[in-house]
Steps between C-alpha positions, in 0.01 A plus 500: 500500500265352758292683756511385861162334459603332176800335666296368792230372265763319293635325812146389588396374156822304443412275794121518514222446250307820563353768276667838457221661702557260788877550480465879513264472798757276673778751419299779662435281801873428534596869486249571775642205694852644491363844596582694183340847516243566228518143365255562214723775358823303560375212284518727195838655582848390394772394747705818450201701624512331841734556793749232607277386786196481275690296240607260773138457608408422139771232491357347817153508346631312193668242721177446693281483189490120501489432875853354548600276789858635500604860436867588439548872567831594334619833643141631520599829666814596305508875418193568715501742791481369856131578548397322181735210577305442820169529314604249233640252752194532725284446193691181411474376858126572522437335163705202613275451802182565304587272208699248710810524280861411572740786421871508416630854553820564303674815620831657603328726754574363847235718665234354271618146576493562874148641502322279250670158483442201727814315389814623322749346257823697441669449162842594362655403166217257430546315830293490819713644779255487786132452577293531813183639651509875436523609862783258579699582188497875571573450870788256453638472143751216463659538157755783445312614187173536694686688772643743241155553349347588834787735583489682165235761578642841396576767759617859489394864487500751213794739483425873540488700177813697409473874556376697204315211337270678258166386361526267200131409455189687608129452435202717585133410464557199274177327397479185284170350382392196298173420329354161595242327287181371661172393344466284191674492162209676330437742787836575659507714811831679552591614851801697618739338746723747684826313557703798631315789658687833525822367651811701590854370536850640554813288453850630579827380349652202689163439670297178508129572533263219592161497325279262697141385452280202433485333162283711271560819699672669206869467596621358168280734296635799691858383445440456129336842478804660667720363221241580229443132423137568582324824407353705784167670453628802687778613732858619476812282493851645516819305437819678607304828506353457150124453440452174307125431518438651154812381320453285191647153465790640298565777752506243782759277328812695613379464860429127486853389583478704824170351618463123514253252647522146637165338420337282764445204266824381330318220316299743286778761486770284340471403133533118476625533140810695606807400699580673828782691331272620220233614745745711702684629195174613338469783751854614419427496127172691534663767716818506287730402783827337404687594183568142388348154547801396708449795735129419538573134575746606769236728653254209495750286691556778755123539549458126559782490756358807675167316533671199660492287183788329318625717215510213251135392494 
């Protein structure tokens, strides 16, 4: 397992004949360049200890390590909140001007394309459907596929909650902390990072509650703490009226089938050694849902179709 600094140093030393000391100094310089907070501490941390926006900045730092002339940014803002999307894209644009790079921005986000691209190519099924200067393409799209893309922005309003919708999940004073390592290997200095600070939440049945904040603000950590995937230092969490903050792993198991999570990063969430069917069926097996294999396979198919996927993949 590599630290953030170790991965940047590796990218530098593969292409440059420099000492480890020089490579580590360059790695620190790059993290400062991409505006990572506390860059000295981040060098010694692992990717899972960083927020999505911070990990994206590290990836940009690695790409810039050897002063490229062309930078291909492949979905650089996927799974990031709007504020951090703007920060990352502004960072790429500023670095482009500073380092005089050419940039290819690969994205499905039309708003990003409109704000940050000079020229646009529209692709479908491996073919180029249309290309033009950004302003002209958005003002007067010619190809039917481009027209459908530009008209596909979702609209609508939330439906009012049914009467008598009771509380299904409630949290009071939830606090989650992590210990971050600073200093040297021989003289480590551990400091507490408060990721979630005494938060309250109330969620009713049938309700969709939006939890909004910048990358690194504690949204994901709070969500994981609510489902007991992350231990809270203090606070009370109730699921369907039952306190769960002190339940053991075994005591939580009967509740797991009733509380699920969609992780923000599917690439690290899906096991590449398993088929799609095996991945979905695993949850049924663990929670003892489905009396026979045939019944579980049928439920897997139904779940795929419900998610807009073909049932035979």
